[in-house]
N, C-alpha and C positions, 0 to 999 in steps of 0.2 A: 936509597931504602923504598925506588919504587920496586927492583928486582926483586925487593925482598919482598914486598906487597902482592907484586904478578904472583909470585910461586907459591905462595903461601895458599891465595885461590886457586892457584893453582891444583897444589895436594889436598887442600880440603873440597873441593869437586872432583877430583878424577878420587878420592874415597870409597865420599857421595855416588860415584857413582858405581863402587863394586857393590857396596851395600845397599845401594837399591833396585840391583841389578840392571843401569841403564848403557844397555850394551856404546849404545852412542855417546857417553861420554868415556868411556873405559875406550874405546878404540879411538877417539882423539887426543885421548891420556896419552898413548904411546906412541912411538916411531915405530914403523916396520920391521926397520933389525930388535929393536925390542930382545932386554931379555930380562929374568928375573932367580935369585934361588934365593929359600929360605934356610938356613942351618941352625944347629940346637948344638950347643959344646964342642962349637967349631967343624959341625960333621953333616957337608950340604942333607935334607932330607928332603928338599924338592926344589924344584930348578924347571924353566921351560925360558924358549926360543923362540924368535919371532913373530909380534905380533897375532898371527892366524894361529896360531899355538895358543896362546895366553891367550887369548879371546872362547877358541874353542874348551879348552879346560876350566874357563870359568863361567862356560854357557852349559854345561854339561852341571859344576857344580850345582851349580843353579837353582837344577831338577827337582834337586832332591827339599829346598826349602826354599820360604818363601821372601819377595824382597822383602827388606828392611828387619830380618832378621837375628842380623849382625851389625853394630854397630864402632866402628874405625875410630877409636878416641884421640886423639892427638895432639899431644900435647912437647913441650921446649925444643920446640918447631924454629932453627935458628938453621942460618946456610952459611957454611963450613967455610964456602970460598966460590970466588963466580967471576964472570967478565962477563962480558956482553954478551955469551948467547950461549956459557956453559956453566950451568953449577951443581957443588955438590946441597944436597941438603939432608939433614941427624935430625930425628924425632921417635920420639919416646910412643911406643904403640901401646895400647888397652884396648883387649877385641873382645866388646861384650854382648853378649847374650841374651837380643833383649824378648825369649817369647817366654821368658823364664819371670813370676817378681821372686821374690826378687832378683832382677837383673847378678845375671851369675858372671864371671870371671871367664871369659875360653883362653887366652893369651895373653902374654906381657912380650917387652922386644922394646928392640932399637931398629927403627929402618935406616937404612943409607939407602937415597936416591939420585944417582948422576942424569941431571936435564938439561932436556938443548933445549933454543930456541928454531923454532922451523917455521915458518912463512908467519910471525910474528907470534907463535903461539910455546910455552913450557912445554915439556911432552918427558917423558918417562925414557931413557935411554936404556937403564940396569935398575937393576931396582933389589934392593936386600936386605931379608930383615934377620935377626942375630935374635930367637928366643929364647926365652930368660930359660924355657923348660918346657915338655912335650905342651900340645896340639890340648886342651881339654875339654 
């Protein structure tokens, strides 16, 4: 159960870092060779490879909106498989815009994260999001 707690805290902290535009937290969250992709109906709509590319894209996106403009609401997190230094984590995403009142749901989907333990901390190695519909 210790691994589950560590992984769940990592996922929460890393997503908080994205929402709050905390470059330091997001940089710590990725391994150097990290990669992500978002898919809609099985088709890749966005992808990036390498921590520096991922951070650069986030930095660019952050220029267009204030910190805290979105909230990654993550639910039903479970560790699908794990060993001492690797795990696959699956959870639902409800991405909410808090800049509108009432808040507006921007996207929903399912994340599947492959995480690794490096230097005693969990980090994203591969991250995929299967969107339920187009980004709103």
